[in-house]
C-alpha positions in Angstrom: 29.4 214.6 184.4 29.0 216.5 181.1 31.0 216.5 177.9 32.5 213.0 178.1 33.0 211.3 174.7 31.6 207.8 174.5 34.8 206.1 173.5 36.6 203.2 175.1 40.3 203.2 176.1 41.9 199.8 176.1 43.9 199.1 179.2 45.7 195.9 180.1 44.4 194.5 183.4 46.7 195.2 186.3 47.1 191.5 187.2 48.8 190.5 183.9 52.3 191.2 185.2 51.7 189.1 188.2 50.3 186.3 186.1 53.4 186.2 183.8 55.6 186.0 186.9 53.6 183.0 188.1 53.9 181.2 184.8 57.7 181.7 185.0 57.7 180.4 188.5 55.9 177.2 187.4 58.5 176.6 184.7 61.4 177.2 187.1 60.1 174.9 189.8 59.3 172.1 187.4 62.7 172.4 185.7 64.5 172.2 189.0 62.7 169.2 190.3 62.4 167.0 187.2 66.1 166.0 187.0 65.7 164.1 190.3 64.6 160.8 188.7 62.5 159.4 191.5 58.8 159.2 192.4 59.1 161.7 195.2 60.6 164.4 193.0 57.9 163.9 190.4 55.2 164.1 193.0 56.8 167.3 194.5 56.9 168.8 191.0 53.2 168.0 190.4 52.2 169.5 193.8 54.1 172.7 193.1 52.7 172.9 189.5 49.1 172.5 190.8 49.7 175.0 193.6 51.1 177.7 191.3 48.2 177.1 188.8 45.8 177.6 191.6 47.7 180.8 192.6 47.5 182.0 189.0 43.7 181.4 188.8 43.2 183.1 192.2 45.2 186.1 191.2 43.3 186.4 187.9 39.8 186.5 189.5 40.4 187.9 193.0 42.1 191.3 192.8 42.5 191.4 196.6 44.9 188.5 196.4 47.5 190.4 194.5 47.0 193.6 196.3 45.0 195.3 193.6 42.1 196.6 195.8 42.9 200.3 195.7 39.6 201.4 197.3 38.6 201.0 201.0 34.9 200.5 200.2 35.1 196.9 199.0 32.2 197.1 196.5 34.0 200.0 194.7 36.6 197.5 193.5 34.1 195.8 191.2 32.6 198.1 188.6 30.1 195.5 187.4 28.9 194.6 190.9 28.4 198.2 191.9 26.5 198.9 188.7 24.2 195.9 189.5 23.7 197.1 193.1 22.6 200.6 191.8 20.2 199.1 189.3 18.7 196.9 192.0 18.3 200.0 194.2 16.3 201.6 191.4 18.7 203.9 189.5 17.8 202.6 186.0 19.3 200.6 183.2 23.1 199.8 183.2 25.0 201.9 180.7 28.6 201.4 179.4 31.5 202.2 181.6 33.2 204.7 179.3 36.1 207.1 179.1 37.1 210.5 177.7 40.8 209.6 178.1 41.0 211.7 181.3 38.9 209.4 183.4 36.1 206.8 183.5 32.4 207.5 184.0 29.0 205.8 184.2 25.8 207.8 184.2 22.1 207.0 184.4 19.1 208.6 182.8 17.3 211.4 184.7 14.5 210.2 186.9 11.7 212.7 186.9 9.3 213.2 189.8 6.7 215.8 190.8 5.1 218.5 188.7 6.8 220.7 186.1 8.5 223.9 187.1 8.5 227.2 185.2 11.2 225.9 182.9 8.9 223.1 181.7 10.8 220.4 183.5 10.0 218.4 186.7 12.4 217.8 189.5 14.8 214.9 188.8 17.6 212.7 190.0 20.6 211.3 188.3 23.4 209.0 189.3 27.1 208.8 188.3 30.2 206.7 189.0 33.6 208.1 188.3 37.2 206.9 188.4 40.7 207.6 187.0 41.0 203.9 186.3 38.7 201.3 184.5 39.5 198.8 187.3 37.6 200.4 190.2 35.2 203.1 191.3 36.5 206.2 193.1 33.4 208.3 193.4 29.7 207.7 193.5 27.4 210.7 193.0 23.7 211.3 193.4 22.3 214.7 192.1 18.9 216.3 192.5 17.8 219.1 190.2 15.0 221.2 191.7 13.2 222.6 188.6 10.0 223.2 190.5 10.9 225.4 193.5 7.4 225.1 194.8 8.2 221.4 195.5 11.6 222.0 197.0 10.9 220.3 200.3 9.5 217.2 198.6 12.5 217.2 196.2 15.0 217.3 199.1 13.0 214.5 200.9 13.1 212.3 197.8 16.9 213.1 197.5 17.5 212.1 201.1 15.5 208.9 200.8 17.3 208.0 197.6 20.8 208.6 199.0 19.9 206.6 202.1 18.9 203.7 199.9 22.1 203.9 197.9 24.2 204.0 201.0 22.5 200.8 202.2 23.2 199.2 198.9 26.9 199.8 199.3 27.0 198.9 202.9 27.4 202.3 204.6 25.2 203.6 207.4 23.9 207.1 206.9 25.3 209.5 209.5 22.6 211.6 211.1 24.3 214.9 210.3 24.5 214.0 206.6 20.8 213.1 206.6 19.9 216.5 208.1 22.1 218.3 205.6 20.4 216.5 202.7 16.9 217.3 204.0 17.7 220.9 204.7 19.9 221.7 201.7 23.1 222.4 203.6 26.6 221.8 202.5 28.5 219.3 204.7 31.6 217.0 204.5 32.1 214.0 206.7 35.5 212.2 206.4 36.5 208.7 207.8 39.5 206.5 207.2 37.6 204.6 204.5 35.7 207.3 202.7 34.5 210.9 202.4 30.8 211.9 202.2 30.0 215.3 200.7 26.7 217.2 200.2 27.4 220.2 197.9 25.4 222.9 196.2 25.9 222.8 192.4 26.2 226.1 190.7 23.7 226.7 188.0 20.4 228.4 186.8 18.4 226.1 189.1 18.9 224.8 192.6 20.8 221.5 192.5 22.5 219.4 195.1 25.0 216.6 194.7 25.9 213.9 197.2 29.2 212.2 196.8 30.7 209.0 198.3 34.5 209.1 197.7 36.3 205.9 198.6 39.8 206.2 199.9 
């Protein structure tokens, strides 16, 4: 989550190619029908024209219609909606969805809690969204940094409660074995056909844990 340059890479939306094809289809259908100089032909042309315009609009605003939902967790296919869900769950202010040209990332400020540790910092939480594409989210991460080892149990409890709240916000029930791993500070992976859940120890000067939801 570190070292990403706050620059934006322009990318043409994936539905543009399909939209161009639909416009060509409109032109071809109308051209074929108009030479038939009768009311029925004109009515047919109008119906086809309107149907394809509706198809165009639907493809532009509903990515699932043109097969552009690359993630199994539905909410992960809308960056803005997922950001709003996280903010509503208490993760803090929305920041820019940004890129370092290797991938896309969204991070929040650190959320402090408890008393300061020997390094002068309290325990804290941070949240992150990651993806190789600007069009969807691949991974959601929640990280706890235990700066005050005397409050380790309380920190892991806050971590567990926060992850459970985030899971509810994205529509996934918390497996009991994951909950136990979060509370105890134990590494664990749980895989399903839709996603992978991972609780991992982060290497560093202090004890840190990271929970990841990786959508297939």
